[in-house]
C-alpha positions in Angstrom: -4.2 9.2 4.9 -6.6 11.6 6.0 -10.1 10.5 7.2 -13.4 12.5 5.9 -13.4 14.3 9.1 -10.4 15.6 8.7 -10.8 16.6 4.6 -14.0 18.6 5.7 -11.9 20.6 8.2 -9.4 21.5 5.9 -11.9 22.4 3.3 -13.9 24.3 6.4 -10.7 26.3 7.1 -9.9 26.9 3.4 -13.3 28.5 2.7 -13.0 30.6 5.9 -10.0 32.2 4.3 -7.0 30.3 5.7 -4.0 30.0 3.4 -2.6 26.5 3.0 0.5 27.6 5.0 -2.1 28.6 8.1 -3.6 25.3 7.7 -0.4 23.1 7.5 0.7 25.2 11.0 -2.7 24.9 12.6 -3.3 20.8 12.0 0.3 19.8 12.0 0.2 18.2 8.4 2.3 18.7 5.1 1.3 21.1 2.7 0.9 18.8 0.0 -1.7 16.8 2.1 -3.6 20.0 2.4 -3.8 20.6 -1.2 -4.7 17.1 -1.9 -7.8 17.4 0.7 -8.7 20.7 -1.0 -9.0 19.1 -4.6 -11.0 15.9 -3.1 -14.5 16.1 -2.7 -16.0 14.9 0.9 -17.5 11.6 -0.5 -14.5 10.6 -2.8 -12.5 7.8 -1.5 -9.1 6.9 -2.1 -8.6 4.3 -5.1 -8.1 0.8 -4.2 -5.0 -0.9 -5.5 -5.4 -3.7 -8.1 -3.9 -7.0 -7.0 -0.5 -7.5 -9.1 0.4 -11.1 -10.1 3.2 -12.6 -8.5 5.6 -15.0 -9.7 5.0 -17.5 -7.1 1.4 -17.7 -7.7 2.0 -20.8 -9.8 4.3 -22.3 -7.1 1.9 -21.4 -4.2 0.3 -24.9 -3.9 3.6 -26.7 -3.7 5.1 -24.3 -1.4 1.8 -25.0 1.0 2.5 -28.6 0.4 6.3 -28.2 1.2 5.4 -26.0 4.5 3.6 -29.1 5.8 6.9 -31.1 6.1 9.1 -30.8 9.1 12.7 -30.5 7.6 13.8 -28.7 4.6 15.7 -25.3 3.8 14.9 -22.3 2.0 17.6 -23.3 -0.4 16.1 -26.6 -1.0 12.7 -25.1 -1.5 14.0 -22.6 -3.8 15.7 -25.3 -5.7 12.5 -27.0 -6.0 10.5 -24.4 -7.2 12.9 -23.6 -9.7 12.8 -26.7 -11.0 8.9 -26.2 -11.5 9.5 -23.2 -13.7 9.9 -20.4 -11.1 11.5 -17.7 -12.9 12.4 -15.3 -9.9 15.8 -14.5 -8.6 16.8 -15.2 -5.0 17.2 -12.1 -2.7 20.2 -13.4 -0.3 
């Protein structure tokens, strides 16, 4: 991810007549990154990602409560949240 100073530098080099290939060689960055910077305005910020709901969201309070207990296994925790309606699959 480029910071605003790097974007300005790329845009300045392009205005001075440098080619995309020349900028990539001079700055050591990828051509796609240079092209992306040339399309951006200096004040433009990268978009923030919107949070996505997790399948574990309904079970988080239960999991937090179980974590305070000393003795349990991941398999047992998985079985407990499955019994409460968790629809996700195991990864092991």
